[in-house]
N, C-alpha and C positions, 0 to 999 in steps of 0.2 A: 337450474344449477346457480347457487348460491355463489357471492363475489368474495374473494377473499381480500384478504387487508392490503395485500398488494396491488392487488386492481382498483380496489376504490381508492388508493393514493393517486394513481395513474387517473382515475376518472374524475376525482377532484379537483386535479392540476390541469386535465382538462376544461371541466367546467367553470373554475377561475380563468381559466383564460377567455373564454367565451364570455365571461362578468364582465371583461371589458371591451366589448362589440358596443359600435355606435346605435348598432338596435337596442334600443332601452329594453323593450319587452323581452327581446333574447337574453339579453343582459340578466334581467330578474328571473329570468326559470334558470339561468344557470348557475347564478348566485345560490341561491336557493335548496339548486339539487347539491351543492359544492358542503353547505351548511348541513344539509341532512345528511349527508355522506359521514361528512366530520362526527356528527354526532353519534350516528350508531356505530362507528366503528372507534367513538373515542378517539379521536385524533388531532391533537394538537395543531394548530395553524401554525404556530410559530415552527414544527419540527416538519412541514412539509419537503424542503429541500435537504433536510439530513438525511445522507444514504448510505451503504454499507457497501466494499466491494471488494473480491476475498480472490487471493493469489496463492499458489500452493508452494510448499517448502518439501527440500529434499530430506529434513529430517526426521526422525522418526519421535523423539520425544523434547528433547532442548535443545537450540538452536545455538549457531557457534557466535563467538564475541564479533567476526568478520561479517556473518550474516545480519546481525543484529545492530550493527555499525549501518548498513546499509540501510536497512528499512528503518530505524530511526531517525537516518538523515530525512528522506524522501517522508517520513510522515511530520515533520517539524517544517518541513519547504512548504508542503500541501496543507499545514494547520490541521492535520485532521490527529482524531486519536485512533490506539492501536492495541489491537487481542489478538495473541497467538494462542491457537487450540493445537493441541497435541492429536497426532493420528492415533489410529487403531487398529493395529492388523488382524485381529478378530475381526471387524466388520468391516477392513478394507477401506478403510479411511486414512486417507494422507494430514499431515500438519497444513495448516495454514495460517495465513495471516491474514486478518480482515483490518480493512482503513474506516475510519468512521467520519465523515465531515460534510460540508455543503457541498450539493451537488455543482461542478462534475470533479472536486477534489481526489474525491475518494478513487473514482474510475481513471485519472490520471495517474494517482499513486499507485493503483497497482499495476499499469501498465509499465509503468519507468520501471518497478521492480520485475516484473516479469523479462523485460528485455535485458535490464544490467544483469540479473541474478543467471539467464542463459548465458553471457558474457564471460562472469565471470568463475561461472563453474567451466564453460569451455577453455580460460586459461589457466585454471587450476590443473587440468586434467591434462594439459601439454607440459605445464612447468614439470609434473610429477613424472610426465614420460621422460622427460628428456635432463632439465638439470638435477633430478635427483634419481634418476634410473640407477645409481651405484648405491644408492641407500637403502643397507638389506634390512634395518629394524625397521616395521611398520608402523609405528609409534611415531618414531624420530620421523617417517616421512611427514606424515601426516600434520604433526607439529609444525615443522617447518611450509608444510603448502598453507597453514592455517595462517602464518605469518605473510606469507604473499598475496594470501587473499585480504588481509586485512592492508597492503600497501595495496592493493588495488582499489579496495574502495574507498580510501583516502583521496587517490589520484581522479576519481569517476566524482566527486563529491560537488562540483562547480559547474558539473553538467545539471544535477541535481536542482542546486540552489537557483541555478541560471533560469528554470522553469518559471514564464511568467503566468502568475495565475491571480484571480481580483478575488477577493475574500471579504464578504459582507461584514457588517458591524454586529456586534456581538456573537459572534462566531461560537469563541469559546466558552459562554455563560447556555447558548443554545445547544452545542456537543453536550458539555456535562447533563445538562434536564434530559437530552436523547436518552445519554448513559444510564442515566438512575432509573429513567423509566421502561428502559430496553431490557439491558442486562445487568441492572444491580452491582450488588457486590462481586469484584472480581479478584481471582487469586494472583499473587506477584510471582516474577520467577526470575533468575539470574541466568545470564547467557553462558554458556560452557566457554572458558579459556583453557585452553590443553596449554598453555605455555606458560601460565601463573606460576612463577617462583624457578622455572626456566632457566636456563643461559640461552641467551637469545641472538640469533643468525641473523644480524639487521643486514647481510644481501641479501637473505631470503625478500623481507620486507620492499625491499628498494628494488630488488627484480618486478615484485609486483607493482609497485608505482610507473614503474616503465611502462609494463604491458599494459596499466589502465589510461595509459593515452593516449592506446588507438582505441578507446572504448566509445560507443557511438548510441545516442540517445537520439533517434529519428521521431518523424512525426507521424504521430497517432491515429485516433480514429478519426473519425467526424466531427469536429469539436469545435470549428470557429475558430474566433480568437484565444479560447482559452487552451489551445492546443499548437499555437502559432511557433513560440519559442523550443517547442518539443523538434524543432529541425536542427538545432542547435547541434554542435558534436564536436569532438577534436579532430 
């Protein structure tokens, strides 16, 4: 059975690790295997540690401003690049965010988004059921809930920025190179802002800020030192 590109990359990484062995014969064989696979699959050695991590969004087509704020903060903190893909109900696919960066930054970014996204959506649901239960016009209720979420996201910024991750040299240039080779030209989009041009109820925003103070970003997967700071919480 032929080897996939992803399998080849894993094999190359293992061979490169073995190439540092104290056994010169073993190291030489491993290095030759790595070089042969990189040539066969046309894999740039500078991009071996550039990886992607996906996470789902609840939106169908265009994300709201508050969701874009959350993912943007995570992306900048992790020094990643970002792609948003709309869902397609016909094919049963969900909208998703893709973080692209130096391993393990994208996995940490995906973890942080998943954890905080679940929390903000729970907080939003609770806010609608309690503070907005007397609001009868649905679009007004949705707009006010969006403001609440914006305040919530602002309150958790320090949790995201506080994640301690080492980023190697030339990260931006290498990610750009990866993007050009893998994804080419991408379209841009503008997040949906339901409150644009509307009268703002600042109490909703402040309620979101207050709720966000109870957010937590606990330790993630087995990631060693790269994940230690994920134990930080409010």
